[in-house]
Backbone of each chain as ProteinMPNN parsed JSONL, in Angstrom:
{"seq_chain_A": "MDVVNLAAKLSTFADHWQPRTVAEFNGQDVMVAKTHGEFVWHKHADADDFFLVLKGNLVIEMRDRSVSLGPGELFVVPRGVEHRPVAREEVHLLLIEPTGTPNTGDAATAAVRRVI", "coords_chain_A": {"N_chain_A": [[24.676, 12.38, -59.228], [21.07, 12.145, -58.974], [18.149, 12.715, -61.048], [16.208, 15.455, -60.022], [13.019, 15.804, -58.933], [10.998, 18.414, -58.453], [8.388, 18.735, -57.373], [8.002, 16.246, -56.192], [9.991, 16.266, -54.217], [9.042, 18.392, -52.662], [6.76, 17.249, -51.665], [7.535, 15.742, -49.548], [7.656, 16.976, -47.122], [6.142, 19.265, -44.713], [6.538, 21.5, -43.203], [7.116, 25.034, -42.599], [9.288, 27.639, -43.864], [11.639, 26.194, -43.714], [14.034, 25.358, -45.44], [14.969, 22.774, -47.751], [17.823, 21.205, -49.02], [18.331, 20.222, -52.303], [20.078, 19.896, -54.371], [23.45, 20.641, -55.397], [25.639, 23.024, -56.818], [28.453, 24.568, -58.236], [29.243, 25.744, -55.787], [26.855, 26.585, -54.781], [23.803, 26.102, -53.008], [20.925, 24.42, -54.004], [17.642, 24.734, -53.158], [14.436, 23.647, -51.905], [11.44, 25.023, -50.585], [8.673, 25.521, -48.342], [6.463, 28.122, -47.593], [4.639, 30.309, -45.427], [2.988, 33.095, -44.282], [4.76, 35.711, -42.533], [8.212, 36.21, -42.9], [11.328, 36.892, -41.155], [12.808, 40.185, -41.117], [15.848, 40.51, -42.812], [19.277, 40.284, -43.973], [21.838, 39.292, -46.312], [25.156, 39.569, -46.116], [27.127, 38.786, -47.909], [25.983, 37.371, -49.981], [23.99, 37.026, -52.828], [20.488, 36.512, -53.227], [18.492, 34.119, -54.457], [15.252, 33.692, -55.678], [12.7, 31.607, -56.858], [9.408, 31.271, -57.682], [7.28, 28.512, -57.352], [4.701, 27.796, -56.766], [1.789, 29.526, -55.761], [1.834, 32.871, -54.364], [4.342, 35.19, -53.718], [5.397, 37.886, -51.779], [8.141, 40.003, -51.718], [9.375, 42.035, -49.49], [11.246, 44.982, -49.437], [13.288, 47.642, -48.072], [12.813, 49.926, -49.515], [11.013, 49.277, -51.497], [8.649, 46.86, -52.788], [8.33, 43.585, -54.23], [6.298, 41.387, -56.165], [5.785, 38.009, -56.674], [4.66, 35.488, -58.805], [3.845, 32.072, -59.835], [6.484, 30.696, -61.761], [7.963, 32.96, -61.824], [10.884, 34.846, -61.068], [13.302, 36.321, -58.823], [16.099, 38.204, -57.748], [17.479, 39.041, -54.739], [19.745, 41.446, -54.068], [23.001, 41.079, -52.544], [23.411, 42.296, -49.228], [21.099, 43.773, -49.141], [18.353, 44.529, -47.212], [15.581, 42.445, -46.555], [12.26, 41.006, -46.513], [10.484, 38.177, -46.861], [7.086, 37.565, -47.599], [4.265, 35.593, -47.351], [1.062, 35.319, -48.221], [-0.513, 33.207, -48.594], [0.013, 29.624, -48.73], [3.164, 29.108, -50.104], [5.268, 27.694, -52.556], [8.682, 27.319, -53.123], [11.689, 27.622, -55.072], [14.909, 28.006, -54.068], [18.118, 29.522, -54.202], [21.285, 29.733, -52.855], [24.622, 30.547, -51.76], [26.331, 27.704, -50.501], [25.869, 27.098, -47.11], [24.933, 29.568, -46.372], [23.216, 31.363, -43.898], [19.694, 31.216, -43.418], [18.309, 33.217, -42.188], [20.079, 35.227, -42.209], [21.707, 35.155, -40.062], [23.674, 33.065, -38.251], [22.967, 32.148, -35.743], [20.224, 32.032, -35.566], [19.362, 30.662, -37.738], [17.753, 28.276, -39.965], [18.441, 24.805, -39.677], [20.667, 23.229, -41.914], [19.407, 20.99, -44.246], [19.619, 18.136, -46.183], [17.882, 16.607, -48.745]], "CA_chain_A": [[23.377, 12.718, -58.665], [19.89, 11.73, -59.715], [17.216, 13.765, -61.43], [15.423, 15.989, -58.9], [11.651, 16.229, -59.247], [10.743, 19.404, -57.404], [7.116, 18.452, -56.7], [8.199, 15.074, -55.331], [10.753, 16.697, -53.032], [8.168, 19.224, -51.824], [5.723, 16.417, -51.038], [8.098, 14.969, -48.432], [7.631, 17.727, -45.854], [5.025, 20.212, -44.63], [6.827, 22.66, -42.36], [7.356, 26.291, -43.307], [10.547, 28.375, -43.622], [12.693, 25.218, -43.412], [14.473, 24.909, -46.762], [15.682, 21.507, -47.939], [18.766, 21.221, -50.138], [18.067, 19.118, -53.224], [21.208, 19.776, -55.298], [24.51, 21.625, -55.207], [26.44, 23.278, -58.031], [29.289, 25.773, -58.222], [29.247, 26.355, -54.468], [25.505, 27.047, -54.444], [22.783, 25.126, -52.61], [19.596, 24.532, -54.591], [16.745, 24.328, -52.067], [12.998, 23.868, -52.011], [10.871, 25.423, -49.294], [7.285, 25.956, -48.24], [6.389, 29.283, -46.72], [3.316, 30.88, -45.169], [3.135, 34.134, -43.279], [5.854, 36.679, -42.685], [9.522, 35.826, -42.396], [11.981, 38.014, -40.457], [13.681, 41.076, -41.877], [17.243, 40.082, -42.72], [20.085, 40.472, -45.187], [23.024, 38.446, -46.428], [26.198, 40.529, -46.483], [28.002, 38.287, -48.968], [25.289, 36.436, -50.871], [22.746, 37.343, -53.517], [19.478, 35.561, -52.757], [17.688, 33.785, -55.646], [13.922, 33.142, -55.407], [11.819, 31.258, -57.978], [8.137, 30.767, -57.142], [6.729, 27.341, -58.038], [3.262, 27.747, -56.479], [1.36, 30.587, -54.863], [2.315, 34.23, -54.624], [5.255, 35.652, -52.676], [5.841, 39.277, -51.779], [9.433, 40.25, -51.075], [9.451, 43.432, -49.068], [12.537, 45.603, -49.168], [13.011, 48.874, -47.329], [12.39, 50.998, -50.418], [9.993, 48.817, -52.438], [8.309, 45.448, -52.684], [8.009, 42.924, -55.493], [5.342, 40.294, -56.015], [6.172, 36.926, -57.58], [3.778, 34.343, -58.98], [4.506, 30.884, -60.371], [7.29, 30.933, -62.96], [8.647, 34.256, -61.734], [12.066, 34.816, -60.198], [13.857, 37.6, -58.388], [17.341, 38.104, -56.98], [17.728, 40.104, -53.774], [21.2, 41.619, -54.039], [23.666, 40.997, -51.241], [23.416, 43.52, -48.438], [19.788, 44.438, -49.163], [17.4, 43.983, -46.236], [14.339, 41.989, -47.179], [11.377, 40.155, -45.73], [9.492, 37.468, -47.664], [5.746, 37.479, -47.006], [3.402, 34.692, -48.124], [-0.313, 35.429, -47.699], [-1.04, 31.839, -48.739], [1.195, 28.766, -48.791], [3.968, 29.307, -51.31], [6.367, 26.751, -52.781], [9.798, 28.077, -53.669], [13.048, 27.157, -55.333], [15.844, 29.0, -53.552], [19.533, 29.199, -54.408], [22.207, 30.581, -52.102], [25.887, 29.848, -51.524], [26.27, 26.685, -49.451], [26.222, 27.575, -45.779], [24.331, 30.864, -46.071], [22.104, 31.237, -42.942], [18.492, 31.733, -44.091], [17.883, 34.446, -41.514], [21.19, 36.165, -42.221], [22.387, 35.054, -38.767], [23.84, 31.631, -37.974], [22.368, 31.799, -34.451], [18.772, 31.83, -35.692], [19.081, 30.071, -39.051], [17.3, 26.892, -40.072], [19.497, 23.815, -39.872], [20.758, 22.784, -43.311], [18.949, 19.613, -44.422], [19.728, 17.657, -47.56], [16.93, 15.52, -49.019]], "C_chain_A": [[22.251, 12.183, -59.545], [19.099, 12.957, -60.17], [16.414, 14.177, -60.192], [14.065, 16.434, -59.42], [11.191, 17.159, -58.121], [9.45, 19.118, -56.649], [7.249, 17.251, -55.761], [8.967, 15.45, -54.069], [9.863, 17.503, -52.087], [7.113, 18.395, -51.094], [6.225, 15.681, -49.801], [8.084, 15.719, -47.107], [6.526, 18.765, -45.897], [5.385, 21.479, -43.866], [7.263, 23.863, -43.2], [8.696, 26.904, -42.906], [11.675, 27.441, -43.217], [13.172, 24.632, -44.74], [15.183, 23.56, -46.702], [16.586, 21.626, -49.16], [18.543, 19.989, -51.002], [19.181, 18.937, -54.249], [22.234, 20.841, -54.931], [25.238, 21.805, -56.531], [27.215, 24.57, -57.834], [29.236, 26.509, -56.883], [27.905, 26.862, -54.0], [24.655, 25.862, -53.996], [21.489, 25.43, -53.348], [18.625, 23.945, -53.569], [15.293, 24.474, -52.497], [12.489, 24.215, -50.621], [9.389, 25.698, -49.457], [7.25, 27.119, -47.248], [4.929, 29.688, -46.55], [3.494, 31.887, -44.055], [4.343, 35.008, -43.559], [7.143, 36.097, -42.13], [10.123, 37.044, -41.683], [12.715, 38.908, -41.456], [15.117, 40.602, -41.708], [17.982, 40.465, -44.0], [21.247, 39.497, -45.135], [24.153, 39.342, -46.948], [26.952, 40.092, -47.733], [27.303, 37.394, -49.976], [24.07, 37.09, -51.5], [21.782, 36.188, -53.264], [18.47, 35.338, -53.89], [16.38, 33.129, -55.229], [13.238, 32.814, -56.736], [10.554, 30.66, -57.38], [7.628, 29.627, -58.015], [5.212, 27.281, -57.881], [2.914, 28.878, -55.527], [1.949, 31.938, -55.253], [3.143, 34.713, -53.432], [5.536, 37.136, -52.864], [7.195, 39.334, -51.094], [9.496, 41.739, -50.774], [10.913, 43.821, -48.911], [12.262, 46.954, -48.545], [12.468, 49.974, -48.237], [11.334, 50.578, -51.432], [9.681, 47.354, -52.132], [8.128, 44.898, -54.086], [7.094, 41.75, -55.172], [5.625, 39.262, -57.092], [5.108, 35.848, -57.599], [4.544, 33.164, -59.55], [5.262, 31.193, -61.674], [7.974, 32.287, -62.968], [9.787, 34.181, -60.723], [12.529, 36.224, -59.899], [15.131, 37.309, -57.609], [17.42, 39.302, -56.046], [19.245, 40.28, -53.687], [21.767, 41.538, -52.621], [23.597, 42.35, -50.519], [22.072, 44.227, -48.357], [18.852, 43.757, -48.168], [16.111, 43.59, -46.936], [13.564, 41.108, -46.218], [10.391, 39.48, -46.676], [8.18, 37.347, -46.89], [4.863, 36.637, -47.93], [2.015, 34.718, -47.505], [-1.057, 34.099, -47.796], [0.191, 30.939, -48.714], [1.869, 28.933, -50.151], [5.051, 28.231, -51.357], [7.45, 27.468, -53.579], [10.97, 27.196, -54.045], [13.975, 28.297, -54.929], [17.263, 28.571, -53.887], [20.373, 30.233, -53.672], [23.529, 29.834, -51.977], [25.745, 28.874, -50.358], [26.706, 27.297, -48.124], [25.629, 28.912, -45.416], [23.191, 30.681, -45.054], [20.84, 31.916, -43.488], [17.952, 32.995, -43.446], [18.955, 35.543, -41.586], [22.061, 36.056, -40.981], [22.459, 33.579, -38.389], [23.127, 31.211, -36.689], [20.883, 31.455, -34.569], [18.386, 31.067, -36.962], [18.515, 28.665, -38.927], [18.516, 25.989, -40.258], [19.493, 23.385, -41.338], [20.371, 21.302, -43.395], [19.037, 19.267, -45.894], [18.737, 16.514, -47.736], [17.076, 15.059, -50.46]], "O_chain_A": [[22.461, 11.82, -60.702], [19.351, 14.08, -59.732], [15.994, 13.325, -59.409], [13.977, 17.337, -60.251], [11.02, 16.731, -56.979], [9.408, 19.241, -55.425], [6.679, 17.242, -54.67], [8.627, 15.0, -52.975], [9.916, 17.326, -50.87], [6.63, 18.79, -50.032], [5.437, 15.065, -49.083], [8.458, 15.159, -46.076], [6.028, 19.112, -46.968], [4.616, 22.44, -43.877], [7.712, 23.727, -44.339], [9.176, 26.725, -41.787], [12.57, 27.834, -42.468], [12.761, 23.535, -45.121], [15.893, 23.248, -45.746], [16.156, 22.097, -50.213], [18.562, 18.86, -50.512], [19.22, 17.914, -54.933], [21.923, 21.814, -54.245], [25.43, 20.844, -57.276], [26.678, 25.552, -57.321], [29.19, 27.738, -56.843], [27.808, 27.497, -52.949], [24.771, 24.76, -54.533], [21.007, 26.563, -53.324], [18.77, 22.793, -53.162], [14.959, 25.308, -53.338], [13.031, 23.763, -49.612], [8.909, 26.054, -50.534], [7.914, 27.099, -46.212], [4.096, 29.439, -47.42], [4.075, 31.583, -43.013], [4.872, 35.037, -44.67], [7.165, 35.555, -41.025], [9.495, 38.101, -41.618], [13.179, 38.449, -42.5], [15.555, 40.323, -40.593], [17.378, 40.91, -44.976], [21.594, 38.957, -44.085], [24.106, 39.814, -48.084], [27.371, 40.932, -48.53], [27.972, 36.718, -50.758], [23.22, 37.642, -50.801], [22.196, 35.039, -53.108], [17.699, 36.232, -54.239], [16.386, 32.129, -54.512], [13.203, 33.651, -57.638], [10.613, 29.664, -56.659], [7.551, 29.744, -59.238], [4.516, 26.774, -58.761], [3.662, 29.158, -54.59], [2.492, 32.104, -56.345], [2.698, 34.65, -52.286], [5.869, 37.586, -53.961], [7.374, 38.776, -50.012], [9.648, 42.576, -51.664], [11.71, 43.085, -48.329], [11.107, 47.378, -48.492], [11.743, 50.856, -47.777], [10.807, 51.423, -52.157], [10.355, 46.707, -51.331], [7.813, 45.638, -55.019], [7.111, 41.201, -54.071], [5.697, 39.59, -58.277], [4.696, 35.35, -56.551], [5.759, 33.242, -59.732], [4.74, 31.862, -62.565], [8.503, 32.716, -63.993], [9.674, 33.547, -59.674], [12.205, 37.179, -60.605], [15.231, 36.305, -56.903], [17.428, 40.446, -56.499], [19.952, 39.36, -53.275], [21.103, 41.881, -51.643], [23.713, 43.406, -51.141], [21.916, 45.177, -47.589], [18.592, 42.558, -48.268], [15.613, 44.311, -47.801], [14.104, 40.549, -45.264], [9.535, 40.158, -47.244], [8.17, 37.066, -45.692], [4.729, 36.923, -49.12], [1.807, 34.208, -46.404], [-2.093, 33.9, -47.161], [1.313, 31.445, -48.681], [1.22, 28.902, -51.197], [5.666, 27.9, -50.343], [7.171, 28.135, -54.575], [11.216, 26.161, -53.425], [13.828, 29.423, -55.404], [17.574, 27.38, -53.859], [20.198, 31.44, -53.842], [23.552, 28.607, -52.078], [25.113, 29.189, -49.35], [27.76, 27.924, -48.025], [25.786, 29.369, -44.284], [22.271, 29.908, -45.323], [20.899, 33.05, -43.963], [17.221, 33.758, -44.078], [18.756, 36.649, -41.082], [23.048, 36.78, -40.853], [21.431, 32.922, -38.227], [22.725, 30.055, -36.553], [20.351, 30.684, -33.771], [17.202, 30.854, -37.221], [18.749, 27.96, -37.946], [19.49, 26.362, -40.911], [18.43, 23.201, -41.93], [20.942, 20.466, -42.696], [18.577, 20.025, -46.749], [18.749, 15.557, -46.963], [16.366, 14.152, -50.892]]}, "seq_chain_B": "MDVVNLAAKLSTFADHWQPRTVAEFNGQDVMVAKTHGEFVWHKHADADDFFLVLKGNLVIEMRDRSVSLGPGELFVVPRGVEHRPVAREEVHLLLIEPTGTPNTGDAATAAVRRVI", "coords_chain_B": {"N_chain_B": [[17.07, 45.119, -59.916], [14.325, 43.845, -61.916], [11.328, 41.864, -61.45], [11.489, 38.685, -62.964], [9.695, 37.171, -65.415], [9.463, 34.015, -66.491], [8.119, 32.759, -68.659], [7.354, 34.969, -70.157], [9.834, 36.012, -70.906], [10.753, 33.881, -72.467], [8.995, 34.065, -74.569], [9.965, 35.988, -76.205], [11.758, 35.2, -78.128], [12.72, 32.779, -80.656], [14.692, 31.102, -81.548], [16.904, 28.245, -81.372], [19.077, 26.674, -78.93], [20.339, 28.971, -78.105], [21.009, 30.536, -75.552], [19.526, 32.989, -73.387], [20.452, 35.453, -71.088], [18.833, 36.172, -68.102], [19.052, 36.957, -65.505], [21.458, 37.591, -62.9], [23.454, 36.189, -60.342], [25.582, 35.837, -57.587], [27.872, 35.394, -59.183], [26.882, 33.749, -61.123], [25.188, 33.104, -64.192], [21.788, 33.285, -64.902], [19.802, 31.72, -67.173], [17.471, 31.514, -69.92], [16.394, 29.164, -72.373], [15.537, 27.827, -75.595], [15.298, 24.634, -77.003], [15.857, 22.147, -79.514], [16.303, 19.074, -80.976], [19.622, 17.637, -81.341], [22.296, 18.611, -79.324], [25.817, 19.507, -79.26], [28.373, 17.175, -78.191], [30.026, 17.961, -75.227], [32.032, 19.462, -72.605], [32.447, 21.17, -69.454], [35.2, 22.352, -67.995], [35.531, 23.673, -65.577], [33.056, 24.203, -64.48], [30.023, 23.372, -63.008], [26.914, 22.324, -64.407], [23.78, 23.487, -64.561], [20.517, 22.379, -65.11], [17.108, 23.039, -65.551], [14.036, 21.872, -66.461], [11.4, 23.496, -68.082], [9.401, 23.134, -69.916], [8.362, 20.46, -72.0], [10.483, 17.625, -72.81], [13.7, 16.665, -71.891], [16.574, 14.91, -72.761], [19.609, 14.154, -71.245], [22.472, 13.093, -72.362], [25.201, 11.246, -71.181], [28.533, 9.872, -71.1], [28.435, 7.449, -69.797], [25.838, 7.041, -69.005], [22.373, 8.082, -69.306], [20.053, 10.724, -68.573], [16.628, 11.626, -68.124], [14.572, 14.396, -68.305], [11.619, 15.943, -67.285], [9.067, 18.559, -67.165], [9.586, 20.691, -64.374], [11.657, 19.274, -63.347], [15.052, 18.886, -62.389], [18.602, 18.833, -63.022], [22.071, 18.436, -62.39], [24.931, 18.592, -64.243], [28.022, 17.461, -63.468], [31.108, 19.329, -63.266], [33.529, 18.796, -65.81], [32.404, 16.506, -66.835], [31.533, 14.885, -69.737], [28.839, 15.669, -71.881], [25.7, 15.572, -73.686], [22.981, 17.343, -74.552], [19.736, 16.381, -75.619], [16.866, 17.0, -77.413], [13.867, 15.815, -78.24], [11.586, 17.011, -78.91], [10.423, 20.432, -78.942], [11.967, 22.065, -76.294], [11.815, 23.93, -73.306], [14.012, 25.644, -71.226], [15.515, 26.389, -68.039], [18.635, 27.538, -67.333], [21.677, 27.496, -65.49], [24.839, 28.794, -65.121], [28.284, 29.586, -64.372], [28.999, 33.02, -64.967], [30.043, 33.762, -68.212], [30.72, 31.209, -69.01], [31.33, 29.158, -71.773], [28.784, 27.885, -73.901], [29.162, 25.637, -75.412], [31.359, 24.557, -74.302], [33.62, 25.576, -75.396], [35.117, 28.489, -76.264], [35.401, 29.302, -78.883], [33.328, 28.263, -80.38], [31.057, 28.894, -79.049], [27.733, 30.094, -78.185], [26.933, 33.557, -78.485], [26.918, 35.64, -75.647], [23.89, 36.835, -74.478], [21.908, 39.283, -73.032], [18.696, 39.665, -71.814]], "CA_chain_B": [[16.497, 44.344, -61.008], [12.886, 43.631, -61.89], [10.867, 40.476, -61.448], [11.652, 38.004, -64.251], [8.675, 36.178, -65.739], [10.196, 33.131, -67.417], [7.346, 32.558, -69.888], [7.418, 36.206, -70.947], [11.174, 36.076, -71.521], [10.832, 32.858, -73.523], [8.144, 34.447, -75.702], [10.605, 37.053, -76.995], [12.667, 34.665, -79.143], [12.305, 31.47, -81.165], [15.816, 30.278, -82.001], [17.282, 27.138, -80.493], [20.461, 26.564, -78.454], [20.89, 30.334, -77.974], [20.513, 30.974, -74.244], [19.454, 34.41, -73.027], [20.643, 35.704, -69.66], [17.72, 36.952, -67.557], [19.416, 37.432, -64.165], [22.78, 37.172, -62.437], [23.598, 36.181, -58.885], [26.744, 35.104, -57.056], [28.762, 35.003, -60.268], [26.198, 32.808, -62.01], [24.181, 33.597, -65.128], [20.528, 32.559, -65.02], [19.456, 31.841, -68.599], [16.404, 30.703, -70.507], [16.748, 28.71, -73.719], [14.708, 26.854, -76.295], [16.152, 23.653, -77.667], [15.204, 21.109, -80.294], [17.333, 18.306, -81.663], [20.799, 17.216, -80.577], [23.384, 19.568, -79.174], [27.127, 18.853, -79.427], [29.049, 16.641, -77.018], [30.968, 18.949, -74.688], [32.14, 19.499, -71.144], [32.945, 22.412, -68.886], [36.23, 21.881, -67.057], [35.488, 24.359, -64.286], [31.706, 24.657, -64.151], [28.863, 22.485, -62.967], [25.964, 22.806, -65.404], [22.452, 23.319, -63.956], [19.394, 22.349, -66.048], [15.744, 22.858, -65.045], [13.11, 21.849, -67.593], [10.157, 24.236, -67.882], [8.411, 22.609, -70.859], [8.918, 19.416, -72.857], [11.304, 16.569, -72.189], [15.096, 16.749, -72.302], [17.5, 13.84, -72.389], [21.012, 14.556, -71.158], [23.333, 11.926, -72.54], [26.579, 11.275, -70.703], [29.197, 8.734, -71.724], [28.125, 6.202, -69.09], [24.397, 6.929, -68.738], [21.568, 9.225, -69.719], [18.925, 11.048, -67.71], [15.507, 12.227, -68.833], [13.976, 15.423, -67.455], [10.371, 16.575, -67.685], [8.81, 19.851, -66.515], [9.743, 20.678, -62.922], [12.767, 18.396, -62.956], [16.363, 19.502, -62.58], [19.772, 17.968, -62.983], [23.355, 19.13, -62.471], [26.044, 17.85, -64.841], [29.219, 17.928, -62.758], [32.214, 19.84, -64.086], [34.419, 17.782, -66.362], [31.656, 15.354, -67.364], [31.036, 15.091, -71.102], [27.393, 15.489, -71.989], [25.035, 16.07, -74.894], [21.525, 17.474, -74.409], [18.962, 15.963, -76.789], [15.449, 17.364, -77.273], [13.101, 15.201, -79.348], [10.543, 18.004, -79.192], [10.941, 21.693, -78.42], [12.094, 22.085, -74.839], [12.159, 25.215, -72.702], [14.927, 25.364, -70.121], [16.226, 27.362, -67.216], [20.024, 27.085, -67.215], [22.53, 28.353, -64.661], [26.276, 28.508, -65.226], [29.059, 30.78, -64.044], [29.032, 34.022, -66.026], [31.155, 33.621, -69.143], [30.933, 29.826, -69.411], [30.875, 28.919, -73.154], [27.747, 26.841, -73.839], [29.678, 24.431, -76.064], [32.598, 24.183, -73.649], [34.724, 26.097, -76.209], [34.773, 29.877, -76.59], [35.417, 29.505, -80.339], [32.064, 27.818, -80.986], [29.952, 29.152, -78.113], [26.749, 31.143, -78.462], [27.242, 34.861, -77.915], [26.125, 35.913, -74.446], [22.858, 37.855, -74.705], [21.131, 39.614, -71.834], [17.388, 40.22, -72.161]], "C_chain_B": [[14.977, 44.245, -60.867], [12.584, 42.143, -61.726], [11.019, 39.909, -62.864], [10.545, 36.97, -64.402], [9.246, 35.281, -66.833], [9.44, 32.945, -68.725], [7.399, 33.8, -70.772], [8.776, 36.334, -71.624], [11.278, 35.084, -72.673], [10.019, 33.25, -74.755], [8.822, 35.461, -76.62], [11.55, 36.52, -78.062], [12.226, 33.257, -79.509], [13.479, 30.563, -81.511], [16.253, 29.285, -80.92], [18.77, 27.197, -80.127], [21.147, 27.923, -78.375], [20.378, 30.905, -76.654], [20.515, 32.499, -74.106], [19.612, 34.538, -71.519], [19.536, 36.616, -69.152], [18.003, 37.471, -66.147], [20.835, 36.95, -63.865], [22.776, 37.177, -60.919], [24.829, 35.364, -58.534], [27.652, 34.573, -58.158], [28.174, 34.027, -61.254], [25.257, 33.57, -62.944], [22.962, 32.69, -65.084], [20.016, 32.806, -66.442], [18.191, 31.052, -68.905], [16.84, 30.33, -71.916], [15.637, 27.826, -74.261], [15.637, 25.902, -77.036], [15.278, 22.697, -78.46], [16.301, 20.392, -81.069], [18.5, 17.997, -80.743], [21.805, 18.353, -80.511], [24.703, 18.817, -79.373], [27.589, 18.236, -78.103], [30.04, 17.688, -76.53], [31.084, 18.759, -73.186], [32.653, 20.866, -70.735], [33.931, 22.035, -67.783], [36.028, 22.44, -65.652], [34.087, 24.758, -63.85], [30.733, 23.489, -64.122], [27.747, 23.149, -63.779], [24.546, 22.45, -64.924], [21.376, 23.402, -65.033], [18.093, 22.191, -65.267], [14.809, 22.929, -66.246], [11.817, 22.565, -67.217], [9.037, 23.684, -68.752], [9.077, 21.547, -71.716], [9.75, 18.41, -72.083], [12.717, 16.626, -72.772], [15.85, 15.517, -71.836], [18.9, 14.44, -72.329], [21.84, 13.281, -71.228], [24.694, 12.209, -71.926], [27.234, 10.004, -71.234], [28.805, 7.405, -71.074], [26.645, 6.018, -68.763], [23.687, 8.141, -69.323], [20.515, 9.479, -68.656], [17.875, 11.754, -68.553], [14.781, 13.153, -67.873], [12.689, 15.938, -68.068], [10.193, 17.9, -66.955], [8.891, 19.743, -64.988], [10.82, 19.744, -62.434], [14.092, 19.065, -63.295], [17.459, 18.464, -62.449], [21.016, 18.854, -63.079], [24.37, 18.191, -63.107], [27.325, 18.345, -64.167], [30.302, 18.413, -63.728], [33.071, 18.671, -64.587], [33.714, 16.601, -67.0], [31.125, 15.691, -68.767], [29.541, 14.82, -71.159], [26.886, 16.074, -73.308], [23.544, 16.145, -74.611], [20.835, 17.115, -75.733], [17.487, 16.251, -76.512], [14.695, 16.821, -78.475], [11.931, 16.073, -79.773], [11.117, 19.335, -78.721], [10.874, 21.676, -76.895], [12.449, 23.504, -74.393], [12.909, 24.947, -71.403], [15.261, 26.617, -69.331], [17.61, 26.777, -66.985], [20.771, 28.031, -66.279], [23.967, 27.86, -64.775], [27.033, 29.75, -64.778], [29.108, 31.735, -65.237], [30.27, 33.817, -66.891], [31.428, 32.204, -69.585], [30.463, 29.635, -70.859], [29.924, 27.729, -73.213], [28.179, 25.544, -74.514], [30.925, 23.887, -75.36], [33.822, 24.791, -74.314], [34.332, 27.502, -76.669], [34.672, 30.106, -78.094], [34.076, 29.177, -80.985], [30.843, 28.206, -80.161], [28.975, 30.188, -78.655], [27.216, 32.443, -77.817], [26.352, 35.078, -76.696], [25.164, 37.063, -74.733], [22.071, 38.05, -73.427], [19.811, 40.217, -72.284], [16.623, 40.541, -70.893]], "O_chain_B": [[14.426, 44.536, -59.806], [13.463, 41.291, -61.847], [10.71, 40.587, -63.844], [10.459, 36.018, -63.627], [9.482, 35.727, -67.956], [10.049, 32.968, -69.795], [7.48, 33.693, -71.996], [8.856, 36.722, -72.789], [11.825, 35.404, -73.729], [10.326, 32.813, -75.864], [8.308, 35.761, -77.698], [12.098, 37.306, -78.835], [11.465, 32.619, -78.782], [13.283, 29.371, -81.746], [15.999, 29.472, -79.73], [19.599, 27.691, -80.89], [22.36, 28.032, -78.551], [19.418, 31.675, -76.642], [21.384, 33.191, -74.636], [18.973, 33.808, -70.761], [19.318, 37.699, -69.695], [17.276, 38.329, -65.647], [21.339, 36.023, -64.498], [22.177, 38.048, -60.287], [25.078, 34.315, -59.129], [28.141, 33.446, -58.082], [28.878, 33.526, -62.13], [24.617, 34.544, -62.548], [23.082, 31.471, -65.212], [19.824, 33.949, -66.857], [17.879, 30.062, -68.244], [17.563, 31.079, -72.572], [14.906, 27.173, -73.516], [16.636, 26.319, -77.621], [14.116, 22.467, -78.125], [17.123, 21.023, -81.733], [18.383, 18.083, -79.521], [22.122, 18.978, -81.524], [24.694, 17.613, -79.628], [27.235, 18.72, -77.028], [30.807, 18.24, -77.319], [30.334, 17.995, -72.578], [33.21, 21.614, -71.539], [33.544, 21.467, -66.762], [36.315, 21.77, -64.66], [33.939, 25.573, -62.939], [30.63, 22.72, -65.078], [27.649, 24.375, -63.833], [24.164, 21.281, -64.886], [21.321, 24.376, -65.784], [17.985, 21.31, -64.414], [14.79, 23.928, -66.965], [11.215, 22.286, -66.18], [7.865, 23.752, -68.382], [10.229, 21.708, -72.119], [9.713, 18.362, -70.853], [12.901, 16.634, -73.989], [15.776, 15.13, -70.67], [19.325, 15.144, -73.246], [21.895, 12.5, -70.277], [25.267, 13.28, -72.126], [26.541, 9.139, -71.769], [28.838, 6.359, -71.722], [26.242, 4.952, -68.295], [24.319, 9.096, -69.774], [20.127, 8.568, -67.925], [18.186, 12.393, -69.558], [14.417, 12.754, -66.767], [12.664, 16.325, -69.236], [11.076, 18.317, -66.205], [8.336, 18.821, -64.39], [10.897, 19.448, -61.242], [14.239, 19.716, -64.33], [17.286, 17.394, -61.866], [21.013, 19.881, -63.756], [24.642, 17.116, -62.573], [27.671, 19.521, -64.283], [30.386, 17.953, -64.867], [33.298, 17.694, -63.872], [34.359, 15.773, -67.643], [30.372, 16.647, -68.951], [29.044, 13.864, -70.563], [27.521, 16.918, -73.941], [22.899, 15.109, -74.445], [21.289, 17.494, -76.813], [16.933, 15.803, -75.508], [14.861, 17.307, -79.594], [11.361, 15.897, -80.85], [12.207, 19.358, -78.149], [9.856, 21.319, -76.3], [13.269, 24.182, -75.012], [12.49, 24.126, -70.586], [15.288, 27.73, -69.856], [17.744, 25.654, -66.498], [20.519, 29.236, -66.282], [24.267, 26.685, -64.559], [26.484, 30.851, -64.801], [29.243, 31.301, -66.381], [31.389, 33.712, -66.389], [32.279, 31.988, -70.449], [29.303, 29.922, -71.157], [30.215, 26.677, -72.643], [27.634, 24.478, -74.229], [31.481, 22.871, -75.778], [34.945, 24.562, -73.864], [33.339, 27.68, -77.375], [33.948, 30.996, -78.54], [33.726, 29.747, -82.018], [29.716, 27.881, -80.533], [29.333, 31.04, -79.469], [27.816, 32.435, -76.742], [25.17, 34.737, -76.715], [25.579, 38.134, -75.177], [21.62, 37.082, -72.813], [19.8, 41.178, -73.054], [15.491, 41.021, -70.96]]}, "name": "protein", "num_of_chains": 2, "seq": "MDVVNLAAKLSTFADHWQPRTVAEFNGQDVMVAKTHGEFVWHKHADADDFFLVLKGNLVIEMRDRSVSLGPGELFVVPRGVEHRPVAREEVHLLLIEPTGTPNTGDAATAAVRRVIMDVVNLAAKLSTFADHWQPRTVAEFNGQDVMVAKTHGEFVWHKHADADDFFLVLKGNLVIEMRDRSVSLGPGELFVVPRGVEHRPVAREEVHLLLIEPTGTPNTGDAATAAVRRVI"}
């Protein structure tokens, strides 16, 4: 593989909630995404969900609490925990999940996996 | 878990080549580390090795080529590939490896796992 420049990868697309896979390791997909607005409530039964904010501020709502992440801050939503990411402004993210994990928690509604 | 602020975690220690675990997900340890100088040549037989540079410039030498990573750039050294990280200046890193992976490729010489 080549070196991945996250800002360069993010500059290649503008749509929201459509993660792009930029690397793979140990069965995990490393993805970049742009988000704005509210995503759907969902959970991943078998996958912890890694978020690292690169730009902007992301709130991750859970049923019993919320966390707020700025640039350089990360959070792991444990498997099985319902959550809803909310971006009041455009947010750039690094996401890591096991390869094949549907981003909505449901293959029927998930974003298509795209490798860039 | 709580939100992890990478800069705050990095501010709590000064030693080099001694990764600290700041989060775990899907059997992987998320670590921060400071490096300066040349590490040892090593490989991980069963683990791909994820590097994301947060500050400074890191060269990862492999036997057949080298790559150079600046801030916001990531690289995965595939399992089984010999490599030597070299930092000509102090470099701050985010590292991800399966929990328990010895950082030198050898449990006898590896840094002790520390969770902060």
